[in-house]
Structure formats: structure tokens, C-alpha cells
C-alpha positions in Angstrom: 185.8 107.9 115.1 185.9 104.1 114.8 182.6 102.5 113.9 179.8 104.0 111.7 176.8 102.5 113.5 174.4 104.8 115.3 176.8 105.7 118.1 179.6 106.4 115.7 177.4 108.5 113.4 176.1 110.5 116.3 179.6 111.1 117.7 181.0 112.1 114.3 178.2 114.5 113.4 178.3 116.1 116.9 182.0 116.7 116.7 181.8 118.0 113.1 179.0 120.4 114.0 181.4 121.8 116.6 183.7 122.8 113.8 186.2 119.9 114.2 187.7 117.9 111.3 186.4 114.3 111.7 187.3 111.0 110.0 184.8 108.2 110.5 186.3 104.8 109.9 184.1 101.7 109.2 184.9 98.2 107.8 181.6 98.1 105.8 180.9 99.5 102.4 178.3 101.9 103.8 177.6 103.5 107.2 174.8 102.2 109.4 176.4 99.4 111.4 174.3 96.3 112.2 171.1 98.0 113.3 170.9 100.4 110.3 172.4 98.1 107.8 171.3 98.8 104.3 169.6 102.1 105.2 170.2 105.0 102.7 169.4 108.6 102.7 166.1 109.2 101.0 164.8 105.7 101.7 161.2 105.4 102.9 161.1 105.0 106.7 158.9 101.9 107.3 157.3 102.3 110.7 156.2 98.7 110.6 159.8 97.7 110.8 160.4 99.7 113.9 162.5 102.4 112.3 160.1 105.3 112.5 161.0 106.4 116.0 164.7 105.5 115.7 165.4 108.4 113.3 167.9 106.9 110.9 166.8 109.4 108.2 167.6 112.4 110.4 171.1 111.1 111.3 172.0 110.1 107.7 171.0 113.5 106.4 173.0 115.2 109.1 176.0 113.0 108.2 175.7 113.7 104.5 175.5 117.5 105.1 178.4 117.5 107.6 182.1 117.8 106.9 182.7 114.2 108.2 184.9 112.2 106.0 183.6 108.6 105.9 186.4 106.1 105.2 184.7 102.9 104.0 186.1 99.4 103.8 188.5 100.4 106.6 189.5 97.6 109.0 191.2 99.0 112.2 193.5 96.3 113.5 195.7 98.1 115.9 197.2 101.2 117.4 200.8 102.4 117.2 201.4 105.6 119.1 198.7 106.9 121.5 197.1 109.0 118.7 197.6 106.5 115.9 195.3 103.8 114.4 196.6 101.1 112.1 194.2 100.1 109.4 193.7 98.2 106.1 191.7 100.2 103.6 190.7 98.3 100.4 193.6 95.9 101.0 196.2 98.7 101.5 197.9 99.7 104.7 196.8 103.1 106.1 197.7 105.0 109.3 195.2 107.5 110.8 196.1 110.1 113.4 193.7 112.1 115.7 194.0 114.3 118.6 191.0 112.4 120.1 189.7 109.0 119.3 186.1 107.8 119.8 185.5 104.1 119.8 182.0 103.0 118.8 182.8 99.4 117.8 179.5 98.0 118.9 178.8 94.4 120.1 178.5 90.9 118.8 176.3 88.0 119.8 177.3 85.7 122.6 177.5 82.1 121.4 177.5 79.4 124.0 178.5 75.8 123.0 176.3 72.8 123.1 176.4 69.4 121.3 175.9 69.9 117.6 176.2 73.7 117.5 178.9 73.4 114.7 176.5 71.7 112.3 175.5 73.7 109.1 172.3 75.8 109.5 173.0 76.5 113.2 173.5 80.3 113.1 173.5 83.3 115.3 170.1 85.0 115.6 171.4 88.3 114.3 173.6 86.4 111.8 170.6 84.7 110.2 168.8 88.0 110.1 171.7 89.6 108.3 171.9 86.7 105.8 168.2 87.0 105.1 168.7 90.8 104.6 171.4 89.8 102.1 168.9 87.7 100.2 169.3 84.2 101.7 166.0 82.4 100.7 164.1 81.7 103.9 160.5 81.5 102.7 158.9 78.3 103.9 161.9 77.2 106.0 161.3 76.0 109.6 163.2 78.1 112.0 163.7 77.9 115.8 164.9 81.1 117.5 166.6 80.5 120.8 168.9 82.1 123.4 168.3 85.3 125.4 167.5 89.0 125.0 165.1 91.3 123.1 166.9 90.5 119.9 165.1 87.1 119.7 161.7 88.7 119.3 162.9 91.2 116.7 164.6 88.5 114.7 161.6 86.3 114.8 159.4 89.1 113.6 161.8 89.9 110.7 161.9 86.2 109.7 158.2 85.9 109.8 157.8 88.9 107.6 160.1 87.1 105.1 157.7 84.1 105.1 159.8 81.8 107.3 157.9 79.3 109.4 159.2 80.3 112.9 158.2 77.3 115.0 159.2 78.5 118.4 161.0 81.3 120.3 163.0 79.9 123.3 164.1 82.4 126.0 166.4 81.1 128.7 165.3 83.7 131.3 162.6 82.8 133.7 159.0 84.0 133.2 159.1 86.3 136.2 162.2 88.2 135.0 160.8 88.6 131.5 157.5 89.8 132.9 159.1 92.3 135.2 161.3 93.6 132.4 158.2 93.9 130.2 156.3 95.9 132.8 159.3 98.3 133.2 159.0 99.1 129.5 156.0 101.3 130.5 158.7 103.9 131.5 160.0 103.8 127.9 156.9 104.2 125.6 158.9 103.9 122.4 160.5 100.6 123.4 157.2 99.3 124.7 155.6 100.1 121.3 158.3 98.2 119.5 157.9 95.2 121.9 154.1 95.1 121.3 154.6 95.4 117.6 157.1 92.6 117.5 154.9 90.3 119.6 151.9 91.1 117.3 154.0 90.2 114.3 154.9 86.9 115.9 151.5 86.1 117.3 150.7 82.4 117.1 154.4 81.5 117.6 155.0 79.8 121.0 157.2 81.9 123.2 158.8 79.6 125.8 160.6 81.0 128.8 163.0 78.9 130.9 163.8 77.1 127.7 167.1 76.5 125.9 168.7 74.1 123.4 170.4 71.0 124.8 171.7 69.6 121.6 171.3 69.7 117.8 170.5 66.5 115.9 171.5 65.7 112.4 174.2 64.0 110.2 175.3 66.4 107.5 173.3 69.4 108.7 170.7 70.4 111.3 167.6 68.3 111.4 166.1 68.9 114.8 166.8 70.5 118.2 166.4 68.9 121.5 165.6 71.5 124.2 164.8 71.8 127.9 161.6 73.6 128.9 160.5 73.8 132.5 162.6 70.8 133.4 161.4 68.5 130.6 163.1 67.6 127.3 161.5 68.0 124.0 162.6 67.7 120.3 161.4 69.9 117.5 162.3 69.5 113.8 163.6 72.6 112.0 165.7 73.7 109.0 167.5 76.6 110.9 168.4 77.3 114.5 169.0 81.0 115.1 170.7 81.1 118.5 172.3 83.9 120.4 172.7 84.5 124.2 172.4 88.3 124.3 175.4 90.5 123.3 179.0 91.2 124.4 180.9 94.4 123.7 183.6 94.5 121.0 186.3 95.7 123.4 189.5 94.4 121.7 190.6 97.7 120.2 189.9 99.6 123.4 191.9 97.1 125.4 194.8 97.3 122.9 194.8 101.1 123.3 195.2 100.6 127.1 191.6 101.3 128.2 190.4 99.6 131.3 187.8 96.9 130.8 185.2 95.9 133.4 185.9 92.3 134.3 182.2 91.4 135.0 180.6 92.8 131.8 183.5 93.2 129.3 182.4 96.8 128.8 184.9 99.7 128.5 185.0 101.8 131.7 184.0 105.4 131.0 183.3 108.6 133.0 180.3 111.0 132.6 181.8 112.4 129.4 182.3 108.9 127.8 186.1 109.3 128.4 187.9 106.1 129.0 190.9 105.6 131.4 193.1 106.7 128.5 192.5 110.6 128.5 192.2 111.2 124.7 190.2 108.1 124.0 186.4 108.1 124.3 183.9 105.2 124.0 180.2 105.2 123.1 177.4 102.7 122.4 177.4 99.0 123.1 181.2 98.9 123.5 180.6 100.9 126.8 177.8 98.6 127.9 174.8 96.9 126.2 171.9 99.3 126.3 170.1 99.7 123.0 169.8 102.2 120.2 168.6 105.2 122.1 171.4 105.0 124.7 173.9 104.5 121.9 172.7 107.7 120.1 172.9 109.7 123.3 176.4 108.4 124.3 177.6 109.1 120.7 176.5 112.7 121.0 178.1 113.1 124.5 181.4 111.5 123.2 181.4 113.7 120.1 180.9 116.9 122.0 183.5 116.0 124.7 186.1 114.8 122.2 185.6 118.1 120.3 186.3 120.1 123.4 182.7 121.3 124.1 181.6 119.3 127.2 179.1 122.0 128.1 176.9 120.9 125.2 176.4 117.5 126.9 174.5 118.9 129.9 171.1 118.8 128.1 171.6 115.1 127.4 172.5 113.9 130.9 169.0 113.4 132.2 168.0 111.2 129.3 171.3 109.4 129.4 170.7 108.5 133.1 167.2 107.2 132.2 168.5 105.1 129.4 171.4 103.8 131.5 168.9 102.6 134.2 167.1 100.8 131.4 170.4 99.1 130.4 170.9 97.9 134.0 167.4 96.4 134.0 168.1 94.8 130.6 171.3 93.1 131.9 169.6 91.8 135.0 166.5 90.5 133.2 168.5 88.5 130.6 171.5 87.4 132.7 172.5 83.9 131.6 171.4 81.3 134.2 174.1 79.1 135.6 172.5 75.8 134.5 173.4 76.6 130.9 177.1 76.0 131.8 176.4 72.3 131.9 175.0 71.9 128.4 178.5 71.8 126.8 179.6 68.2 127.2 183.2 66.8 127.4 183.4 66.3 123.7 181.6 69.5 122.7 183.8 71.8 120.6 184.3 75.2 122.4 186.9 76.8 120.1 185.6 76.3 116.5 188.8 77.6 114.9 191.2 75.2 116.6 188.7 72.3 117.3 189.3 72.5 121.1 186.9 70.5 123.1 185.6 71.2 126.6 187.5 68.3 128.1 190.8 69.9 126.9 189.9 73.1 128.7 188.9 71.5 132.0 191.5 71.9 134.7 193.2 75.0 133.3 193.2 78.0 135.7 193.2 80.9 133.2 192.6 82.0 129.6 196.3 82.4 129.1 197.1 78.8 130.3 194.3 77.4 128.1 195.7 79.3 125.0 199.2 78.2 125.6 198.4 74.5 126.0 195.4 74.0 123.7 195.5 77.0 121.2 192.0 77.9 122.3 191.4 81.5 121.0 194.4 81.5 118.7 192.5 80.8 115.4 191.1 83.1 112.8 188.5 84.8 115.1 191.2 85.5 117.8 188.9 84.4 120.6 185.8 86.5 119.6 183.6 83.4 119.8 185.3 81.1 122.3 186.5 84.0 124.5 183.0 85.0 125.6 182.1 81.3 126.0 185.1 80.6 128.2 184.3 83.7 130.2 180.9 82.3 131.0 181.9 78.6 131.4 185.1 79.1 133.4 185.1 82.7 134.5 188.2 83.5 132.6 189.1 87.0 131.4 191.7 87.8 128.7 195.1 88.8 130.3 196.0 91.2 127.4 195.3 92.1 123.9 197.8 92.0 121.1 198.0 93.4 117.6 196.4 92.7 115.3 192.9 92.7 116.8 191.4 91.7 113.5 192.7 89.5 110.7 194.9 91.6 108.3 196.9 90.7 105.3 200.7 90.4 105.5 201.0 92.9 102.7 199.1 95.5 104.7 201.4 94.9 107.7 204.5 95.2 105.5 203.2 98.4 103.9 202.6 100.3 107.1 206.1 101.9 107.2 205.9 102.7 103.5 202.5 104.0 103.1 201.4 106.3 105.9 198.0 107.9 105.2 196.3 110.5 107.3 192.6 111.3 107.3 191.6 112.2 103.8 195.3 112.6 102.8 195.2 116.0 104.6 196.6 117.1 108.0 195.6 114.8 110.9 192.0 114.8 111.9 191.1 116.3 115.2 188.6 113.5 116.0 
């Protein structure tokens, strides 16, 4: 299992409870992923934070009581043979082998370039939330939250609880789409309850639809944001801009392993058992399509049972899976990025932050490969994780291929692969 977020935990526990030996690999120091970051077994479940119905306690207890071996600080950067994963664990090379592989690598925020977006204090919405969870002082700071998707409201609620002065929430989607999506939440009482709670926690904060940043103003750091709302420009002073245009799947490892990727969404293609186009590789959670926590947990269980060789145990989950998948389709339609936003990046706007490639340097190229070869766009430290999604939106480019390593790795680890093979738990290969 790769990824110890909710989908990965559910997959690992399900497979282990079928009697399979399971190794759960994660690059963080503790399981939980982004959504359950910092949660520990025995921790009080705070219903006001929206965790009560999400059952982290249950899953963490099941993980602790299971035979799953959690490999922490493990960065998976490639695959060798079809059953092999190449990793770096605490700075050392390690090779893991499994009869089946389940990918639950999650998603990341989509960042779209606009003038000034590289200034200090312009951060991703989820990124700022994570920094605040890591003790970044935010009390009294003026924050504008912008972009698209339900994450904006959740982030604003969290920042407000930490005494930040959230001045505005800007949602690029039109009012009708947001309203229609909100009405459809009646079919999902748990999600509706969370939406109502977040909006109550952010009461008094203006929530603007059909609004998005046009440029960031400031010399050494962010000072204000100029934005468009209902066809008119406005400027608002702030200390932080938390901006993210929904999410994109982390599909790089799946692509490297040979799994087919949907060109329109970037999600890994799967069948009803979460099996990818590579027979022994399964995929669950946001990597297989953005759909939220409940869908990720169900897909994790289906993938775990299927990978363990017990597909019959997935039948009881199929109806709820179909219901949650329909929600995911509505979510994608409601918060689809409107085409007008393609124009906010000007000729001099940096698109690739790693290599300082500007939009005017990318204009005229016909593909991602051509742009990389002639401008080095996507060849920096992040390996296209930021600019790749931006270029997909701006120019409709898709990556032609994925090469090892899919994450930054030390030369020492690469050199040590042939010398220091390590199998799951230094015991015979894991089954999943």
C-alpha cells in the first residue's frame, strides 16, 4: 500500500483482516494523510471540527490492532520490476516487493498562475491550513481565501477558529452552480451537516461567487489582492492570500507503473474492483478521482479486499460506492474552472516557478514535451507538479510520459539501490 491517508489506511486494514501480510508506506512521520494529519489514537474526537462522523478513531484503532506494518518516512520514487517499488526510507535506499500494489497517493491543490502569485504570503488554501496546524501564528492576520471547491469554506472555518481575520471567501464558480450543488447535499446528510457547520463558523465573512484574483499587489511581500467580482474589479488589503483551484490527483507513480490515466481529469482509470489497467495494481481515493473522504474510505476497502483476493467482500459496499461516486460527478461539474480564468496569467506571469518560465515563453508550443525541451518548464525540483496542472488548464497539454524518479531523491539513495535491497519488514515479500 502506498499512502497512509484514509483510503490507504482502509485498504491496508481490509487486506490485513483478510489474513494477508501488508506493508503500508507513507512519506510522513505518522499515518493520517492530509485530512487526518496530526490525529492520534486516543485523541478526543472534536465534533465541532467536523471529525465526528468521519470516524478517524475507528480506523486508527483498527490499524493499530491489525498486522499492518507501517513504514514511515518512506518516499516512493519509482518502480523497478512490476512488483517492485523503489523508495528512500530515512535517507536510505529500500526496495519493497508485493504480489499486489494499492496506490492511495491522494491529491494536491491546483495552482493557477496570475500576476504576483509568487510573492511571499501567497499560499495554497490547504497549504496555509497545514502551516497553521504546524503552529504558524495567524491570530489577527488578514486573510483572503480564494479559488474553487468546498475546501475553501473548510479552510476559512479553520483559520477563523485560530483567530485569523478572514476578510473574504472568493469562489470562481457561478452562484447557480454553487446553489445547485448545495441543494444536492440533501442527499448526503453528513456532508450537508458539515457544510452548514462551516458556514456557521464563517458567518459574517462575505462569500463571493463568480469572483477570482486578478493580481497580487506588493513589493517585498503581499499587500493586497485585486479581484474580479461580477464583472467589476476591486482591491482588498490582506496579509495572506490562501488560493487553490480545487484538487488534482497525484497520478505520477501510477503513470510510471504503466497505469492508464484519464486525459480529461488526470485520474487513474479503474474498474469496479479498483483495479487499474495493470492487473496487479489497484488504486483508491483521490488518485482515482476527486470525491471526498467517504468515497475514499469505501474505495480503500474495495481495493484492499480485491487486492487480498476476496472480491466477494466488496459487494456490500457497491451501493454506497455508486452513491458517493455520483456525488463526485456533481462536485466536479459544480466547481469546474471557468474558461475566463485562462486569461488572468499575463505574458510576463511566471508559470513554472522552479525554472522561472513565463507564459510568453510557452505560447506557440504545441505540447508539454515541446515546452519542456525548449523552455525547461516542468524540469525543476517539483517535476511539473505545480506547472503541469496549470499548463493542462491553460494550454490543454497532457504529460507524454513519466520518468523515474517521480519525487526528489538523494543520489546516495539511488546509488544504494543495488546494494541495499529491503523487503517489507525485512521479512519475505508482502502480499499487498
